[in-house]
N, C-alpha and C positions, 0 to 999 in steps of 0.2 A: 595567459592564465598560469597562475601559481602551481607548482608541483603539489600533487595531492598528498595527504599526510600518509606517514608510514602506518600500515595497517597490519594486524594480526587476525589470524581465523583461529576460532576455537569451536570444538564441536564435541558431541557426545553421541553414542548410539544407544537407544532405548527401545522398550516394547511400547506398543500403542498405549496402554493404560497409563503410562508415565509422560506422555507427550505434553498435556497440558501444564503439568507442574514444572517441566524442564524448559517447557516455552516461556513461562513466567520468569524463570530464573535467568535465561539469557537475555530476556527484554530488559531486565533490571540493569544491565551492563552494556549490551551491544546496540549499536545503531541500526543494524540490519540484522534479521533473524530469517533463516530459511529452514524448511522441513523437507526431507527427501526420504521417500520410503524405497526399501529394497523389496521388489515384489517377491523375490525368491525366499527370503527369511522373514518378511513381514516385520523387519526391525527398521524403526525410523532413525534418521540421522538429523539431529537439530544442529544447526551451524549458525555461528554469529560472526560478524566482522566488526572490529572495533580499533580505534587507536592503540598502538602497542603500549603496553603498560599501564593503560588506564583502567579504574575500577576493577581491579584484580581482586582486592578483598571483598568488594560487594559481590562480585560473582562467585568467589568461593563459598561465601556465607549462603547465597541463594541456592547454590547447587546442594550444599549440605541439607538445607531445609527440603528441597525437592526429593533427595534420596530418602530422608525419614519419612516424608509423607507417602511415598509410592512403594518403599521397599525395595527400590532398584539402586543399585550401586553402579554408577555409570562414570568412569574415569574420564577426567577432562583431557582432551589431546588440543594442542596448540601449536602454532608455527608461524614465524614472521612471513608477512606477505607484502612485497613491495607493490604499491598500488599500480604503477605504470606497467609491471611484468604481469599482474593479475589481469589488467585491463586488456593487455596484448593478447593473452591467452584466451581471454573471453570472446574478445572480437572475432578470432579466427574460427570460433565455433558458433557464430551468432548469425545465421542466415536470414533472409527475409522472413518475417513472420506474418502471414495473414492472419486476421483476427476477425471473427464475426463475418457480416456480410460487407462491411464498409471500409475497414481499416487494413493497411499493412505497414508494419514497423519494421525499420531497418537502420543499420548504423552508417556513419559517415564514410566507412571504408568500402560501402557498396555503391555501385552506380548502375544498378538494374533499373530498367523501365517500369514504371507502376503500371499493374493491370488496369484496364478501363473500370471505372466505377469505384476504385478503391481511392481512400484518403491516405496520403503518404505521411507517416510520423517518422521523423528522423531522430532517433535516440540511440546514442551509443551505450553499451553496457558499461557501467562505471560504479563508482562508490557510492552514488545516490541510487536508492532501489527504484527499480521499474524500468525495464528494458522491453517488456512486451512478452517475455518469455515465460514469466511465472503465472501460475493459474490464477492468482487472484487479481492481478493486472488484466489478463486476458477476459476474465469475468467481468470486471468493471466495464471494459470498453464494450462487451456484449450487452451489458445492462444499459449502457448510454444509448445504444441504438434503439433498445425497447422503449426508452421514455423520451426519445427526442421529439415526439410529436406533441409533448406537453409544453414545448417551448419555455423552459425556465429562463427566468431573467437574472435573478440574483443567486450566483453559483459560488460555492466554496469547495476547494479541494484540500481536505484537512490531512496534513501529513503528506504533502505532495511528492517528496522523494526527487525523482528526476523531473517531474512536471508533466509526465507523459498524459495523465488523465486530464489535466487542465488544457493542455495543448490539443488533445483529441476533441474536448468540448468546444473550444474556441473555433477550431476548424469546421466541425460539423454544424455547430448552432450559430456561429458568427455573434457570440456573445463575450462580454468580459468575465474573467474567472479570476477570482481571488485564489492564490496558491500559497497556502501556508505551511510551515514547517518549524520545528523547534531547532533543527540543525542549519547553522549558517552555510555550510557546504552546500546542502540541498538547495537553499535558496539561491546561491550563486549559479549552480548547475541549472536550475529551472529557468533562470533569466537567460542563460546562455542558449538553452534548448529552444526556448520561446523565440529568441532571434533567429536561430538557425531554421526553424520552421515558418518563419514569416508571420508570426502572429504576436510579436513583442507588445504591440499596442493594445492587445486584448488579454494579456496575462499580467497580473499585478502580485508579483512575488512578496511575501510578507513573512517576516521571521516572528513567530508567535508560539507561545506554549499553550496551543489548543485553546480551548474555551476560556482559560484563565486569562487571556489577553483581552483587555477592555475594547481595544480598537477593533478586534476581530468580531466581538459581540455586538458592537455598535453598528457594524454594517450589515446586520442581519435586519429582519429574519430572512432566512435563505430559501429559495425555491427548490434548490438542489444542493445536496451535500454528498459528497464523496469521502468515506473514511476507510481507505485501504491500510489497515494498521494491524493489529492483532486482536484476538477475540477478548481478552480480559481488558485491555484499555477500551475496547468498544463498549463492553459492559458498564465499566466504571463511569464512562461520560454519557450513558443513555439519557439521563434526565436533562442534562445541559443541551444535548443535541436536540431533543424534543422542544425544549424551551426557545431554541433559536431557529428552529424550522417553521416557515410560513404554513398556515392552514392549507391542507392539499399538498404541502411541499412533499418531496422526495429524498429519501436517503438512500444512497448505495453503499453498503458496507461488504467488506472483504478483508482478506487475511485470515480468515478462519478455516478449519478443516470441517468436513461434513459432520464430523462427530460433535462439533460444537455449535450447530445451528440452533438446537434447542435452548442452549445456555444463553446464546445472544438475543433470540426471540424473547426469552422469559425476562430479560433485563429491559427490553424496550416496550413490550405490550402495556405494562401499568402506565406508561407516560403517553398513551394515545398514538402509538405508531402500529400499524397493522401491515402484515405481509402481503405483498403483491407480486412475488416472484422469487424463485431461487433459480440459479444458474450453476451448473456444476462442471469444474475442469478437473479431471482426474479426482484427487482426494480433496480438493478446495471447493469451497462454496461462495457465491456471492448473493447477497440478499437485497432485494428491492423493497423497501419500507415506504409507507405513506403516512403523513399525520392526517388524522381526521380533520375534516374541515369545520368551519362554523356552522351553526344551525341555518338552514336554508342555503349553504354554500356548496 
């Protein structure tokens, strides 16, 4: 496996009213964006990881706009991060993560026995998003448990990151899952993680720019779509999601704060998607949406 790219971490500290604007700014330049609340001060840290030196001007412009829109002056902090050093530090603090009733997530550095009744997901914390620690990933895994009885057949994990949701679905439902991402590194990591978890035959990693990719569209309509991304991109693709979701199909959407639930729902309801469940993990929310079926269906 080739060495990961040299990365840098960038972050700002903002009050809650500025989170959405700064989220959008970071998303314009960073492949991974995270949110962390200081419970004592109620200040949010928005942190992004990106290849060193890339999209600096785009990020600077987006941050200026976010500051003007919110009236918040948030200085940007940055520092070089060697991916292997970051990974080693993250592994050291990455214990087994029980999620929901069925799953347990842990890295390759652990050799602990799996509790009875749990499905093991082996995923290292790494440069591709999704190690089971984050509230949005945990919410999606819990949502998957809720809808498993519907036995979806055509499944898409849009923005797969590490492939953890696709792998969990393949293990739980014994189905083939298309795992797409715009990032070539994520596609490579997903393929390796699928092999590590013994489900390579059921995972189809696909490099794609979301619904803009004709091959991805042609493989629908989908019975289940995961979209663990961010609130604003989810809103922007609501119409396309609905058009490529089968009647009575399910969408599990995450990567949004609880304060963004109404915004995401408002974008999807006009396109025939109705809310069938909300799961909370700290300040994060996961939505279970369903597309209205045909008459008589």
